[in-house]
MARPA-635437 format. One record per residue: residue number from 1; z, y, x of N, C-alpha, C, O in turn. Coordinates in nm, 3 decimals, decimal comma. Layout:
N
NUM_Z_Y_X_Z_Y_X_Z_Y_X_Z_Y_X
...
! end
This chain:
74
1_6,728_-5,382_3,185_6,638_-5,384_3,300_6,535_-5,495_3,281_6,570_-5,607_3,243
2_6,409_-5,464_3,307_6,303_-5,561_3,286_6,289_-5,654_3,406_6,323_-5,618_3,519
3_6,239_-5,771_3,379_6,221_-5,871_3,484_6,109_-5,829_3,579_6,008_-5,772_3,537
4_6,127_-5,858_3,707_6,021_-5,825_3,805_5,905_-5,921_3,792_5,795_-5,892_3,840
5_5,927_-6,035_3,728_5,818_-6,131_3,712_5,708_-6,074_3,623_5,592_-6,114_3,636
6_5,741_-5,983_3,534_5,641_-5,921_3,448_5,539_-5,843_3,531_5,425_-5,824_3,488
7_5,580_-5,796_3,647_5,493_-5,714_3,730_5,427_-5,793_3,843_5,349_-5,737_3,920
8_5,456_-5,921_3,853_5,395_-6,003_3,958_5,245_-6,017_3,930_5,203_-6,027_3,815
9_5,166_-6,018_4,035_5,022_-6,027_4,016_4,973_-6,171_4,011_4,860_-6,196_3,968
10_5,055_-6,266_4,053_5,028_-6,410_4,040_4,893_-6,450_4,102_4,811_-6,513_4,035
11_4,872_-6,413_4,226_4,749_-6,453_4,296_4,779_-6,536_4,420_4,689_-6,566_4,497
12_4,905_-6,573_4,440_4,943_-6,648_4,560_4,876_-6,785_4,565_4,865_-6,844_4,673
13_4,832_-6,837_4,451_4,768_-6,969_4,451_4,644_-6,973_4,538_4,606_-7,081_4,584
14_4,579_-6,859_4,562_4,458_-6,859_4,644_4,489_-6,886_4,791_4,397_-6,910_4,870
15_4,617_-6,882_4,830_4,655_-6,912_4,968_4,674_-7,060_4,993_4,694_-7,102_5,107
16_4,669_-7,141_4,887_4,687_-7,285_4,900_4,572_-7,345_4,981_4,456_-7,329_4,942
17_4,601_-7,412_5,093_4,494_-7,468_5,175_4,420_-7,583_5,107_4,308_-7,617_5,147
18_4,480_-7,644_5,004_4,416_-7,756_4,934_4,334_-7,709_4,813_4,280_-7,792_4,740
19_4,326_-7,581_4,792_4,252_-7,527_4,678_4,103_-7,550_4,702_4,051_-7,511_4,806
20_4,034_-7,612_4,606_3,891_-7,636_4,626_3,812_-7,505_4,627_3,857_-7,404_4,573
21_3,696_-7,509_4,690_3,611_-7,390_4,697_3,560_-7,355_4,558_3,558_-7,438_4,467
22_3,519_-7,232_4,543_3,462_-7,189_4,416_3,323_-7,251_4,405_3,239_-7,233_4,493
23_3,298_-7,326_4,296_3,165_-7,388_4,282_3,058_-7,282_4,258_3,083_-7,177_4,199
24_2,940_-7,312_4,303_2,827_-7,220_4,285_2,790_-7,214_4,137_2,804_-7,313_4,066
25_2,743_-7,098_4,091_2,703_-7,087_3,951_2,586_-7,181_3,920_2,497_-7,202_4,002
26_2,590_-7,235_3,799_2,484_-7,326_3,754_2,431_-7,277_3,620_2,502_-7,211_3,543
27_2,306_-7,310_3,593_2,247_-7,277_3,463_2,315_-7,358_3,354_2,341_-7,477_3,372
28_2,343_-7,295_3,243_2,397_-7,365_3,129_2,547_-7,391_3,132_2,598_-7,466_3,049
29_2,618_-7,331_3,226_2,762_-7,353_3,228_2,830_-7,269_3,121_2,778_-7,166_3,079
30_2,946_-7,314_3,077_3,014_-7,247_2,966_3,070_-7,112_3,010_3,086_-7,083_3,129
31_3,099_-7,030_2,909_3,160_-6,899_2,936_3,297_-6,916_3,000_3,338_-6,832_3,080
32_3,368_-7,022_2,965_3,501_-7,046_3,022_3,491_-7,068_3,172_3,574_-7,016_3,248
33_3,393_-7,144_3,217_3,374_-7,169_3,360_3,338_-7,040_3,432_3,385_-7,015_3,543
34_3,254_-6,958_3,369_3,216_-6,829_3,428_3,337_-6,738_3,443_3,354_-6,672_3,545
35_3,422_-6,735_3,340_3,542_-6,652_3,345_3,639_-6,701_3,452_3,701_-6,621_3,521
36_3,651_-6,834_3,466_3,739_-6,890_3,569_3,689_-6,851_3,708_3,768_-6,815_3,795
37_3,557_-6,858_3,729_3,500_-6,821_3,859_3,524_-6,674_3,889_3,564_-6,638_4,000
38_3,500_-6,588_3,790_3,520_-6,444_3,810_3,666_-6,412_3,839_3,695_-6,330_3,926
39_3,759_-6,476_3,767_3,901_-6,452_3,789_3,941_-6,496_3,929_4,015_-6,426_3,997
40_3,893_-6,611_3,971_3,927_-6,662_4,104_3,876_-6,567_4,211_3,947_-6,538_4,307
41_3,753_-6,519_4,198_3,697_-6,426_4,295_3,776_-6,296_4,298_3,803_-6,242_4,405
42_3,812_-6,245_4,182_3,891_-6,122_4,175_4,030_-6,143_4,236_4,081_-6,056_4,306
43_4,091_-6,260_4,209_4,222_-6,290_4,265_4,218_-6,299_4,418_4,310_-6,254_4,485
44_4,110_-6,357_4,472_4,097_-6,366_4,617_4,085_-6,227_4,679_4,146_-6,200_4,783
45_4,008_-6,141_4,617_3,993_-6,004_4,668_4,126_-5,931_4,660_4,164_-5,861_4,755
46_4,197_-5,945_4,548_4,325_-5,876_4,531_4,428_-5,927_4,631_4,502_-5,848_4,689
47_4,434_-6,057_4,650_4,530_-6,115_4,745_4,500_-6,067_4,886_4,591_-6,030_4,960
48_4,373_-6,069_4,924_4,334_-6,022_5,058_4,372_-5,875_5,076_4,421_-5,835_5,181
49_4,349_-5,797_4,972_4,383_-5,655_4,978_4,532_-5,633_4,996_4,573_-5,546_5,073
50_4,615_-5,710_4,926_4,759_-5,696_4,939_4,806_-5,737_5,078_4,895_-5,674_5,135
51_4,746_-5,842_5,132_4,783_-5,886_5,268_4,745_-5,778_5,368_4,825_-5,741_5,454
52_4,622_-5,728_5,359_4,578_-5,625_5,453_4,660_-5,497_5,439_4,682_-5,427_5,537
53_4,704_-5,468_5,319_4,783_-5,348_5,294_4,918_-5,353_5,364_4,976_-5,249_5,395
54_4,969_-5,473_5,388_5,100_-5,486_5,450_5,094_-5,497_5,602_5,197_-5,493_5,669
55_4,975_-5,511_5,658_4,961_-5,523_5,803_4,980_-5,388_5,872_4,958_-5,283_5,812
56_5,021_-5,394_5,996_5,028_-5,271_6,074_4,885_-5,222_6,100_4,789_-5,298_6,083
57_4,870_-5,098_6,140_4,737_-5,042_6,163_4,658_-5,122_6,265_4,537_-5,140_6,249
58_4,723_-5,169_6,370_4,653_-5,245_6,474_4,597_-5,374_6,418_4,481_-5,406_6,442
59_4,678_-5,448_6,343_4,630_-5,573_6,284_4,526_-5,547_6,176_4,430_-5,623_6,162
60_4,544_-5,440_6,100_4,446_-5,407_5,997_4,309_-5,385_6,059_4,210_-5,438_6,009
61_4,304_-5,309_6,167_4,176_-5,283_6,234_4,116_-5,411_6,290_3,993_-5,423_6,297
62_4,198_-5,505_6,328_4,149_-5,631_6,383_4,088_-5,719_6,274_3,987_-5,786_6,298
63_4,148_-5,720_6,155_4,106_-5,812_6,050_4,013_-5,753_5,945_3,976_-5,824_5,852
64_3,975_-5,629_5,956_3,878_-5,572_5,863_3,743_-5,563_5,931_3,734_-5,541_6,052
65_3,642_-5,578_5,854_3,506_-5,576_5,907_3,450_-5,436_5,886_3,455_-5,381_5,776
66_3,398_-5,380_5,990_3,335_-5,249_5,983_3,186_-5,268_5,952_3,116_-5,339_6,025
67_3,141_-5,206_5,846_3,000_-5,216_5,809_2,936_-5,081_5,840_2,976_-4,979_5,784
68_2,837_-5,080_5,929_2,774_-4,952_5,964_2,701_-4,895_5,843_2,637_-4,967_5,767
69_2,713_-4,765_5,827_2,645_-4,697_5,718_2,499_-4,676_5,755_2,465_-4,649_5,870
70_2,416_-4,690_5,654_2,274_-4,663_5,677_2,253_-4,513_5,673_2,313_-4,442_5,592
71_2,170_-4,466_5,760_2,139_-4,323_5,760_2,033_-4,294_5,656_1,950_-4,380_5,624
72_2,035_-4,177_5,605_1,937_-4,139_5,504_1,804_-4,091_5,563_1,721_-4,036_5,492
73_1,786_-4,113_5,691_1,664_-4,065_5,759_1,558_-4,174_5,760_1,530_-4,232_5,865
74_1,499_-4,203_5,647_1,394_-4,304_5,643_1,262_-4,244_5,612_1,162_-4,315_5,604
! end
């Protein structure tokens, strides 16, 4: 039987209240810094998605933002 840790998504660190904000992109920054920023942003989206996925329908509707669709009548 395989370990369940192999399937963990490991994004819980984004819930840490002491985690610093993602720094704004700067000219001339290394590829490593860019990759770290992209990973952090993806992890935040994934963590939020997993949290919202576990909420009841009532709470889900409360915590999701509805964006009105633009009509094609321009």
